N, C-alpha and C positions, 0 to 999 in steps of 0.2 A: 061335363064342364072341363075346361082345359086346366091342367095343373099349373102352378106358378112357373114363371120363366126359369129355364135352366134346370129344372128338376126332372127326374125320370118320369116319363109319360107326357111331358110337355112337347109342343111342336118344335120348339127350339132345340130341345135335347135330342129328339128323334132326328131332326135334320143334321145336327152336328155329328151324331153317331153314324148316320148313313154316309156322311162325307168321309169320316175316318175309315169306315169299313171299305168304302170304294177305293180309298187311297191304299189301304192295306192289300187289296187284291192286286193293284198295279205293282206295288213294291214286291209282293210275293212272286209275281210272274217274272219281273226283272231279276230278282234274286235267284230264282230257279235257273234262268238262262245263264247267269254268271257262274253258278255252281256247276252246271253241266259242262260249260266251257272249261272250267278249272279241272274237273275230273278227266276230261279228254286230253287236256294239256299235260297233266301229270302222268297219265297212262302213256302218252307219246314219249315222254322223257324216259320212262322205264323201258319202253320198247327200243329206244335209241341205244341204250346201254347194251341190250341184247344183240342188236344188229352190229354194233361196233366190234364185238369180240367173237362174232360167229366164225366157227371153224378153228378157233384157237385151241390148242391142247390144254391150256389152263383156263378154259372158258369160264367156269364158275367163279374162280378167284378173281380173274380179270374183270368180269362183269360187275362184281361187287365193288371193285376199285373205281370203275367208271361210274357206277351208280352213286358212290360216295362223292365223287367229284361233281357230278351233275347236281346232286342234292345240296351240296355246299353252295353251289352257284345260285340255285333257286332259293335256298334258305336265306342267303344274304339279301335277296330282293324282298322276300316275305318277312324277314326279321324273325326267323325261327331257327332252331338248331338243325344241322345237317341230318342228325338221327331222326328227328321228327319229320323232316321233309322226305327222307328215304322211305320211311314207313308209309307216308301218304302216297308216295309214288307206287309202291307195291300194292296198296289197297286199291288205288285207282285202276291199275292195270288189271287186277283181279275182276273188278266190276265190269270194265269195258270188254275184256276178252271172254270171261266166263259167263256173264249175264247180259248179253247184248239185247235181249228182249226187254229186260228191265230198263235199260238205258233208253230204248226206243219209247217205251211207255211213259217214262219220265219226261222225255222231250215232247211227247204228244200231250202231256198234261193230264193223263188219266191216273197217274200216281204221283207221289211227291218224293222228295229226297229221303225222308224218313222210311218210306216203303222200301226204297232201293237198299238202304243200309240194313234193314231187317232181313231182306232177301239174302243179302251177302252174309250176314251173321249166321242166319239159320242154315244156309247152304255150305258153310265152312266144313261141316262134318262129312260132306259128300265128296267122292272123287271128282276131279275136274271134268271128266267126260259126262257126268250126270247133271252138272249144274245148269246147263242150258235148258234141259227138260224140266228141271225143278223150277226154274224161273218162269217158264211158260205156264205151269200149273199155279204158281204162286201169284202171278199178276191178277188173275181173275178174283182171287180172294182179297187182294189189296185194294182193288177198285171199289169195293163196297164197304170198307171200314178203315179206321185210323191205323197207323203203324203200331201203336201200343196194343191195340185189340187183336191184330192178326199175328203178332209175334209167336204166341204159344201154338196157334194152329199151324203156322209154317214150320215151327220146330218139329211138331208131330209129323207133318208131311215129309220133311227131310229124313226123319228117322225111319219112316216106312219105305222110303225109296233107297235107303242105304243097302248095299249088297250084303253086309254083315249084320247080324241081329243086334238090337239095342242091348239085350241082356249080356251078350258077350263083351261088348265094348264097355258097358257099365262095370262089369266085373274087373276088367283091366284097369279102368280109371279108379275104382274104389281101392285098389291095391296101393295107390299113390296117396291115400288120405294122410293128413299130417296136421300138426299145429306148429305155427312159427310166429316169431316176434319180429316186427319191423320197427326199428327205433324212430321216434319222431322228435319234435322239438319241445322245449319248455317242460321237460320231464315227463312227456307222454309217449306212449308206444301203441302200435296196433297189434292186437293179439288175433291172429288169423287162423281159423280152423277150416281146412278143406275136407268136407264130409259129404256124403250123399245128400242130394237136394231135399229129400223128404225129411231127413234128420235136421238139416239147417232150417227148413220151414217150421218144423215142430218146435225147435228151440226158440226161434223168433216169436212164434205165436204164443208160447207159454209166457215168455217175458212180457209180451204186449198185454196179455190178459192180467198178469200180476200188476203191471204198471198202471193199467186202467183202474184196477181195484184200489190201488193206493191213491191215485189222483181223485177218484170219485168220492173218497171218504175224507179228504183233507179240507182245510178251510173252516168255514163256519159250521158245516155239518159235523166234522170231526170234533170241533171244540164243544159243540152242543151235546154230542153224544159221549163226551169224555173218552173217546177212543174205543167205545164199545163195539164198533163195527168190526174190529179185528180181535175182540175178546181181550183188549188191553186195559188193565185196571191200574196201570202205573201212570200217575198224572204227568210225569216228566216225558214219557214216551208219547202220551196223547198230545202233549204240547208240540212235540216234534212234528207229528202228523199235521196238526193244525197250522203250523207255520211253514210247512214244506212248500217251496216255490220252484222245485225242479221241473224241467221239461220232460216230456215222455222219453226222449232219447237219453237224457241223464238218468231217469229212473230205471230204464232198461239196462243201461251200463252198470249201475250200482247193483241191481238185482243179479245180473250176470256174475259179478264179482262175488257177491254174497253166496250164491249157490255153489260156485266152484271152490271157494275158500273154506266156508263153514257148513255148507250143505243145506242152509235154510235162509230165507230172507231175514234181514236184520229186524224188520218191524213185525215179523210173524211171532205168534205165541205158540211155541211147540208143545207146551204142556207135557213135558216128559219126552216120550218117544213118538208121540202122535203129531203128525204135521198139522200146523194151524191152517186157517183159511187160505192164506197165500200159498203155502206149500202144497195144499191139496189141489190147487189149480193144475190141470193137465193140458197138454198141447192138443190142438185140433188141426187137422189138415183135411182138405176136401179133394178126393181122388175119384176120377171117373174110371171104373174098371169094367171093360166089356166081359160078357159072360164067357167067351172062349178063352180069356186069360185065366179065369178061375178054373177052367177045365184043363189048363196046362198046355194050351196050344197057341196062346197069344204071345206078344212081345212087349212093346212099349205101352204105357198107360199115361193118362193126362193128370198131372197135379194142377188143379184148377188155379188159374191166375199166375202160374209160374212156368213150368217146363215139363218135359216128359220124365217119367221115372221107369225103372225096369220092372218087368212082370213079377219077378220073385218078391220084390219089396211090396208090390201091390197085393200079392196073395197073402203075405204075412200080415199086412194091415187088415185085410178082410177076415182072416182067421180069428183075430182077436177082437173084432168089432161086434158089439151086441146089437147094433142097429143096421138093418139091411134095407136098401132102397132099390126097388126094381123099376126100371123105366120101360114103359110101353111106348114103342115108337111106330111111326107110320112106315109101312114096309118099303116104300120107294124113297120118300123125301127124308126119312130119318127124323122128322120133327117129333118132339116129345108130346105124347097125348095124355099120359096118365102116369102117376107115380104111386106105388104102395111100398110098404116096408113091414118088417116083422113086428116091430114095436113102434107105433106112430102116435106120440102124444100131440103132435102138431102136424097132422097130415098135410094141411094146406100149405104151411110154410115149407115143408120138404118138397112138395110138388113145385113150388115157385123156385126153390133153390136149384132143382133139377132143370127147370125151364130157363131161368135167367142166367145162372152161373156167376154173374158179376153185376155191378151197378149198371143200370140201363140208361144212364145219360150218355150221349154220344162221346165216344173216346175213352170213357172211364173203364178200368179193368179191375177195380177193387172187388175181391171175391165176395160172393153173395153172403157167405157166413159172417162177414164183417159189415154187412149193410143192414138197413132198416127196410121192412116191408111197408110200402107206402100205398095209400088209396089214391089211384089216379084221379078220380073224382072224389074230393074230400068227403069223408063220412059225415062231417057236419053239414054238408050240403046235400045229403041224401045218397051219397055214393055207397053202393052195396059192398059187403065184405065177401067177395068171390074172386076167383082167380082171374076173371076177365077184367077186373078193376084193381088188381094188385100188381105191384112190380117192386123189385129191389132197387133202392137208391142209397148211395152212401150219404153220410151226414152232410157233407158239403153240398151235394146236389139236391138233397132233400130240402135243405134250407133255401137254396136258390129257387126251387120250385115254389116255396111258400112265400118268400119275401121279395122276389123280383118279378119282372114282367114276363119271364119265360113261362110258357104254357105247354101242357102236354095232354094228349088224348090217346086212349088205347084202342087200337083197331083189332080186327079179327086175327087170331093166332098169336096174341101177345105182342104184336107190333106196336111200338110207341112212336107217335108222331109229335116231335117237339117243334114249337114255334118260337122264334126269338123275338125280342122287342121290336125288331125291324120288320117282322113278318116273314122272315126266311124260315123254311121248314126243313127239318132234319129227320129222316126216317131211321128209326132204330129197330132193326129186325131182332127177333129172338135169336140167341146164339145158335150156331149149328152144332148139333150134338156131336160128341167125340166119336160116336159109332153110328154108322148107317148101313143098312143092308139093301142090296139090289138083287131082287129075286131073279132066278134063272128062268122062271116061268112067269106067266101072267100074274100080277099082284093079286093077293087075296083081298076080299072085301074087309075083313077084320084086321085090326092092328096086330103086329107080330111082337110078342113079348121076347125079352132077352134078359 
């Protein structure tokens, strides 16, 4: 039976949505063409400055002056500052000259602007002479996924192609760690700490866990429990929790200040020297560590959902971790076949974390440790609880699967096939493992552990 006019699922709704999507495709193509033309124009402006001062003994200084003049002219047309325009010119020239294959793929429509920017950002660490080769390898990865999804993979690729080891460069960068204040408006300032990525990720994760614990216990539940969820027996403090209306960002900021200034969250019950429930929460990070790194021969590792980290940090994390997960992979494709661990209270969940790595809705990269394990075919409809019917979805996309016309089915190998309300299909392959082995001899029949 047809739904009421204009509601999701009705013929009128479907026709209107199809018209909007078709229009979006046309606009996207026109916008891409204009963006490509702009990049090439700005690159030509930067190259003009170089040609103008070629052969001059003061070439560097004179080129900067010419670039400033050109940037001021273009900035006046675009109504932006000459500094902004000069930065855009340099970025455009880098893209056009250092990544020509990426520009060609963008013009051909096989990748989008976001992919080109990710290739440029990831390739920044490489010497200019290696960037073209990097782009050639990166394009194939970009063609099968969204810019946000391929970012971490391309960063790892660039680190492996670099002539100097990641550990050496990380050691030099870590020497520049610092904390600084940037004054803002209305009595506010930004407190910025430049620290190793794994430390920053751990800080943010601990604040997030504590923030969720506060938010989950406030409102009616906190009022009904009298604050008992945190061991709080003071009615006034329980009332504070019950009437708390802060956002997650505000709660994280307040917890950050509490921990630095007094060493414990203001709402926590320390009971003397023992940390209360909030203070007892510890950070979690998800790191993929190849076995050769543990043996002392590897370099960069993958901090899932973020960026590469150095091997020494990964080894230190592994040394203090009571839970080990060994991934058994296919000897040629590198696909995850099985996961086991030293202590596995939830073996199936850990297998899925190793397979999925992040939310499995197209384009989403929220790490699996922050997602929900979802039955592809609902358990209420007879869907079995086994790995071939389970996948990680973040709360946003889990809800969308439940309450909208988006549909999904799981194919062989953990591949998810999503179907939109208009009938468009999006294939979501299982993520490529961070480590894959190519045997020097004919592949063995059995899977190769590492």
